[in-house]
N, C-alpha and C positions, 0 to 999 in steps of 0.2 A: 338483469344484467349477464344472469350465468347462460343464456340462449347466446350472446354475443361473445362471452368468453368462449365457449365451446367452438364456435364458429373460427373465432379467432386462431385457437388452440390448430383446430383442422389443418388450417392454414399455414401455423408457424411448422408443424409435423412435415407439411410437403417441402417445404423450402429447406429443411433439415437435411432432406433427403434428396434435395439437388434439383428441385424446380422451381421455375421463374415466378415469383409474387403474384405479379399481374394476372398471369394464366391461371394461376391458382385460384385466384378472386373468382374471375369467369366462372369457371368450373364450380365453385363451392356455389356460388350465388345462385345459379341453373339449379343446385340441387336443394338448397333452402330457399324456396321460391316464397315461402308462406310468412318470413321475416318481414318485421316492419322497417321503413326507411330510417328510422332512430337504431333501430339494433344493428343495420347494416352498417351505418355510419360509426358507431362505436366498435363494431367488429373489428372495422377496417384499421380504426386508431389501436385498437389494442393488439392489432397484427403487426403493423408499423413500429410500434413503440417494442413488443418484444423480442422482435428481430434486430433493431436496431441495438439494442442491449443484449444480444442473444449470451456473447461473450460472458459479462457479468452474470447473467441469469444462471448459465451453466456451471460456471463456479460456484454462487451459492448452491445448486443441488448437488453438487460433488461434496461439498463441505458438510452438507446435512444427510445425506444417504450413503451408507455404507456399500451396498452393493448398485451395479448399474441397472437403470428402470428397463425392463425390456418394451414396455408398451409405448412408442414414442408419442401418442396422442396425450397420454397422463403425462409424459416430460414436458410437451408443448403447451400443456393447460398451466403447468406449474411455472413455467416462464413466464406465460403470459400474467398470472397471478403474482409472480414477484416484480413484472415491473409496473404492476399498479402498486404494489405496496412501497417502490423504490422513488416513483416517477409522478403519481397520479393524484390526483386530489380526494378520491374516494377513501372513505374510512377502512382501517384496518380488518376491523370488522366484518364490514359489508363487504370485502373484497374475499376473505377467507370463507364465509358462508355461502355468498354466489359463487365461489371455485368448487365447493362439497358441493353443491346442488348440480353445476354442471359435471365435475367428476361421476355422477352416478348417473349421467346419461349415457356415460361411455358402456355402460353393460357389464361394469366389472364389479363384484360385489365387496371385494376391499378397496375399492376406488376413491370412495369417498372419506371412508376413514385414515386411509394413508395421504391424501392431500389435506386433509385436516391436521394430521400429524406434523407432517412438514414445514406448512405455513405458518404454524403456531410456533414450531420450533424454530423457524427462521425470525419469528417477531420476536420473540425472547432473547434471541441471540445478536439482535440486527447489529447493535454498536459494535462488536467485536469482529463481526463478519464482514464487515466495512472498512475495519482498520484493516485486515489482512486481503481485502480487495485490493490496495494499496499495491502489494507488493507481487502481483501478478497482471505483467502489462497489457496481456492479452485479453483478462478479465477487466482490468481496469479502464482499457480503452475501449474493451468490443470490437477489436478487429484481428483478424489472423496473425499469428507472429510474421510469416512473412513479409504483410503488408505494411507492419510498423516499421521493420527492418529495412524494409525500401524506400518509405518514406522517411525514414532518420537519413538513410545513403544520399537520397536525393534533396532532401533540405534540412542541415543538420541546424539549422538557427530556428528554423519554424514549425519544425515536425509536430510539435505536440499541440500548436493552435489548429493545424491542419486535421489531424486526428479530433481535436475536440469539436471544431466547427461541425466536421462530416458527420457529428451524431447530434445536432441542433436540428430544430426543424426548419423546413425551408421556407422562405418569406414569398410572398405572394406578389411580384412585380409586374405592373404594367407596361407597355412600351407605347406611348401615346404617337398616334398616327397624324403626322403633322400636314399632310394633304387635308383634313378634314378638321383638325382642332390644332391648338397649342396648349403648353404647360398651365400658363396662366387661366386661360379658359375653363380648362379641365380640373383645375383646381377649385373654381368656383362652384362646379358642378360637385366634385364631392362634398362642399362645404354646407350647398345648399341642402345637399341630405344627409347630412351630419355624418360622414363616413370617414374616420380617422385614415390619416397618410403621412409619410415622409418622402420629401423630394430627395431622388437619386442623382438626376443629372438633369441636362435640358428638355429630354425627351422620355423621361421614366421617375416613375415613383412606385414606393412601396405599402401597399395598404397594411394596417395593424393587425385586421384581423381576417381569417381566410373568409372568403365570399363565394357562394355558387355565381358562376358566370352570368345567369340569367339575371343576375342583383347586381352584376358591375354597371355602373352606368355608362351607355355608348358603346358598351360590349358588342350588342347584336348589330349594332349600325355600322361597326367596325372604324369606331373611333378610337379604341385601345385593342392591345392583344397582351395576351398574359405571355413573356417572355422574361428569363433571368436577365439583370442587369448585365452580366459577363457576356452572354449571349449576343445580346444588342451590339456589343461591339463590330461583330464579323463584317455586316453590309456595311457599317461606316469607313472601316479598314480598307475595302475593296477601293476606294475612289472612284465611284460610280458616276458617270455621266450620260446626260441624254443622248437616245442614239447609238447606244453599242449595244453589242449582241454579247451575252451573258448566259455562262450555265452555272447551275446549282445543282452539283453533284450530292448524291445522298441526301435528299433535300427533306423527306418525311421526317417530322409531321407538318413542315410549312413555315414556320416561326421566322426564319431568315430568308425565306423564298419572298413572303410578303414584305418584309422590312426594305429588302433589295427593290421591290418595284413601288414601295413608297418613296424612296429615296430618290429614282430617276426613273425618266419615262426611256426604259431598256427593252429590248426585245429578249425575254427570259426561256430558256429550256431547263425543266425543271425534271430531273432524273431519280427514281427510286426502282429496287428490285421487287419491293413486294407490293401488290397491290393495295390489299387494304391499307399502307401505310400511306402509299399514293393519295389515296381516296380522302386520307386527312388533310391532306394538301390544297386537294380541291375544295373541300367546305372550305378550310382556311381563306383560300382567297374569294371564294363565294362572298363570305360574311365581309371580306375587304372591297369587294367589288373591283377584284383586279384578276388580271389575263398572264397566264403562262403556259409553254407548251409542254403538257406534261406527259412523258415518256416513260412507260415501266418497263426497263432492261437492265440487264448486267454493265454495268458502269466500264468495265474493262473491256466488254467484247463491243469494241468501238465501230466498228464495220454494219453492226444491225440496228441502230439508231442514229449515226452521226449523218449530216447531210454535207460534210465536206466543206462549210464555210466556219472559219477559224473563228475563236472566241476572244472578244478585248480583256474580256474577266470572266474568271471562273473561282468560283468557292467549294473548295473542297473538305468537305465536313465529312470527315473519315470514320469508319466503325473504329472503336477503340475498347478500352475497358471499364469507360465509363466513370473511374475511378474520382473523377474531378465531382459527380454529382450524386454522391453516394449517399447525401442526404434525402435527396429525393428518391433513389431506389435503393432501399436500405438492405436488398437480399444481396445486393451485386457482390458486395464484400466477402459474404460465403459462399458464394459461386464460383469466383474466380479461382485461378491457380496461376501458379507463377509461371507455367509454360503458356499461358493464354496469352501474355502479354508479348513474347517471341512471336506467336503466329498473328497477333494483330499487327506488329511491326513491318511482317513480309507482306501483309495483303495491303498495308497503307502504300507500301515502296511500290509495289505494283500497281495500284491506282493512281498515285504520283506520276509513275514514268509514264501511263497511258495519258493523263490527260495532259500533259506536258506537251504532248503531239500536238493537240488541240487548240493551244494557245499562240495567237498572234505574237509576233516579234513588238517587243515595247509593251505588249500585254502582260497583267498581272494576275498573280494565282495566290489564292489566298488558304493554306492547309490549316485546317482546325482540327481540334479535338479536344471533347470533355473530358481528358485526362491530363493526371497529373503526374503521370511515371515518366521521366525523359527515355526510356527507351522507345516510348512511340513516338515521340515530339520532337526534339532538340537532335537527337542519334538519328531519326530520321531524316532529317532538314539535313545535316553536316554531311550526310552520306550520299543525299541526291546532289549536292551542290558539288561536291568532290567529283562525281561522275558527271555532271554536265557542266562544261566551261560556260554554257550560254544563260546558266542562271544567277541570279545577282538577289540576295537578300535584302529586302528594303528594311530598315529599322524603324520601329515605331512604339510612340509612349504614350501614356494615359494619365487622367488626373489623379488626385489624392484618393476618388471616392474608390478608386482599386488598389487592391493590393497585389503588387506585380513582381514578380521573380523572372527577369529576362524576357523571353516571351512568352511567360506563363502566367496568368492569372492564378493567384493562390484563392483557395476557399476563405472567404471572409464573410462576417455578417451580412455584406452588401451584394453580393455574389456567389456565384459556384466556381469550379474550378476549370478553367480552360485555358487551350496552346493555341497560338496563333503566330504562325510564320507568313511573311509576306513576299513574295518571290516574284522579280522582273525579269521577263526575257529577253536578254541582249540582241 
């Protein structure tokens, strides 16, 4: 286990420095090519956990150590071990012993005894420290103070459940491709393979255990796709009809693209600015045996990609803080800064302005984000409607399986946080 702890610590230290976790994983696993698949899996689990509860871990370290730790990798290793001692199944003895062995590999003569002392001290004081933790919101909820305050301001009644749900493990949710099968048929397939699940909607269910895609029945044949239950709303809200000309703006990785094509026989243009991300859209569509016109372009530079045919429907899945999917991207809450929200809002307004010009009269545009911050969501829409007399907001509602606040899906056990505003052009 100590090898996995060490790799996880390496990744955690890079996130603390401000680097994206997925990119860190790619670089680190290239560097550690001799590790086994199991070691890699454990390292990913430990890194996610340590970062998810980084506020808590750093609080404990501050209480246990008088001086600031100058070696960031050792600090990160302590974060990994503290996550295990508080949230993992491993015994205290195993965690401490393995962490000491990992510390010795950092090539600091004092590291092993230092890590041993800190962790054993934590175990002795664990109950008192966990009581003290409750008096520090940043530590107890493991979010930056500005994030907590903004959620409180935006959701005075729901703020605590939003924060707590954001720290849970995300579910593995499937979207059934109703062109190829249906809920009842797919349930029979899961039962025959003794895979536990629960139904979320008419075409959605959640697997009880994380499962590799190659072991999900029908996945490789395009019968199902992995997509959060909240994200599955987007294509449904667009009111797609056969024969329509549609645009999926900012389409990668292609979950919503595929869903749109499953719902109706449409002519679909799919755009993303990054080639590698657009390739994921291509892979998704090939697996589903569906077709869209893929374009790698800057969305707002309309004259570089648009053929001057107006669209019946536009899905604008705008870049955002991703604050609604923090349980899937645990580094986001530590990498984001308050000023980022304003930058995203300006970018979103520019994209909305550009896309509105491409929409037919009587057409519909769905503005979507995976954010839960009002400044990126309803405020952007309110400002846009105020500036455009030909824009009308179409109200929508959802079933009880969703936790909804105005146009906002609030993170819950069923889904992540998403914002959807449906606009119709008069």
